[in-house]
MARKOL-126146 format. One line per 4 residues: number of its first residue (from 1); their letters; for each residue x, y, z of C-alpha. Coordinates in pm, whole numbers, plus 50000, padded with zeros to 5 digits. Layout:
residues N
NUM = A = X Y Z ~ ...
end
This chain:
residues 126
1 = XXXX = 50000 50000 50000 ~ 50115 50351 49920 ~ 50249 50572 50195 ~ 50032 50871 50284
5 = XXXX = 50192 51147 50491 ~ 49996 51323 50763 ~ 49984 51701 50755 ~ 49984 51736 50376
9 = XXXX = 49701 51833 50144 ~ 49621 51603 49852 ~ 49443 51645 49518 ~ 49241 51387 49325
13 = XXXX = 49513 51395 49057 ~ 49763 51271 49321 ~ 49967 51585 49380 ~ 50034 51696 49734
17 = XXXX = 50115 52031 49887 ~ 50304 52076 50213 ~ 50237 52420 50357 ~ 50491 52613 50562
21 = XXXX = 50369 52965 50634 ~ 50286 53117 50296 ~ 50489 52863 50098 ~ 50364 52543 49937
25 = XXXX = 50591 52254 49840 ~ 50423 52063 49557 ~ 50506 51710 49450 ~ 50342 51382 49359
29 = XXXX = 50222 51127 49610 ~ 50369 50786 49679 ~ 50059 50637 49513 ~ 50134 50836 49196
33 = XXXX = 50503 50741 49179 ~ 50410 50372 49226 ~ 50154 50397 48945 ~ 50404 50567 48712
37 = XXXX = 50697 50336 48779 ~ 51055 50449 48715 ~ 51056 50827 48664 ~ 51295 50931 48387
41 = XXXX = 51212 51301 48337 ~ 51038 51585 48519 ~ 50915 51886 48319 ~ 50900 52186 48552
45 = XXXX = 50796 52549 48511 ~ 51034 52843 48551 ~ 51083 53049 48866 ~ 50834 53342 48867
49 = XXXX = 50581 53146 48658 ~ 50230 53153 48795 ~ 50047 52829 48864 ~ 49672 52799 48913
53 = XXXX = 49477 52545 49113 ~ 49348 52276 48878 ~ 49579 52380 48593 ~ 49873 52193 48444
57 = XXXX = 50222 52311 48547 ~ 50446 52040 48406 ~ 50473 51666 48358 ~ 50639 51357 48495
61 = XXXX = 50759 51095 48249 ~ 50831 50736 48337 ~ 50929 50432 48134 ~ 50557 50343 48131
65 = XXXX = 50378 50672 48075 ~ 50378 51050 48092 ~ 50149 51223 48336 ~ 50058 51590 48352
69 = XXXX = 50121 51767 48681 ~ 49815 51958 48801 ~ 49871 52229 49060 ~ 49668 52183 49378
73 = XXXX = 49704 52555 49461 ~ 49741 52898 49302 ~ 50063 53090 49341 ~ 50396 53198 49200
77 = XXXX = 50686 52956 49158 ~ 50970 53064 49388 ~ 51193 52759 49338 ~ 51213 52442 49130
81 = XXXX = 51383 52129 49258 ~ 51691 52136 49035 ~ 51812 51801 49171 ~ 51532 51638 48969
85 = XXXX = 51682 51766 48643 ~ 51976 51527 48684 ~ 51813 51268 48908 ~ 51440 51241 48833
89 = XXXX = 51444 50898 48999 ~ 51462 51075 49338 ~ 51082 51093 49311 ~ 51074 50712 49324
93 = XXXX = 51311 50707 49623 ~ 51098 50941 49836 ~ 50830 51152 49667 ~ 50758 51345 49988
97 = XXXX = 51118 51451 50048 ~ 51167 51533 49679 ~ 50908 51801 49603 ~ 50892 51935 49248
101 = XXXX = 50818 52306 49288 ~ 50791 52555 49571 ~ 50525 52824 49536 ~ 50424 53135 49723
105 = XXXX = 50055 53075 49789 ~ 49821 53348 49673 ~ 49494 53199 49800 ~ 49496 52989 50117
109 = XXXX = 49132 52892 50054 ~ 49257 52661 49774 ~ 49350 52423 50058 ~ 48980 52385 50145
113 = XXXX = 48928 52195 49817 ~ 49199 51937 49894 ~ 49193 51615 50096 ~ 49371 51546 50422
117 = XXXX = 49573 51228 50466 ~ 49278 51020 50590 ~ 49048 51126 50305 ~ 49325 51074 50048
121 = XXXX = 49407 50724 50177 ~ 49038 50633 50142 ~ 49032 50789 49792 ~ 49331 50577 49684
125 = XX = 49163 50258 49803 ~ 48866 50309 49568
end
């Protein structure tokens, strides 16, 4: 069974956001990395790009498939995880430690539309 971390917010498209103050760390869940298999490439936006809740911001490619990344929140990209450019497989090692982008949140109410760990675990079991 996939690992679900407490204290994160999850979307139905299997992205998570970890919130620290006004900053959101966005990545894909353990469930998503298991479903994708070996990640070989991560397409990320640029710093200062805007992302919108429910909109695509990049993609993750594996040996099996490519999957669009859908932002769970609205904000401005303040950092991308450059380690993933050379080592995209870090997502398979630990998707929660290896976030994809860091955003400055512009609307905290976006979090109200996301699932907590318990709800997400139940969603994944469906």
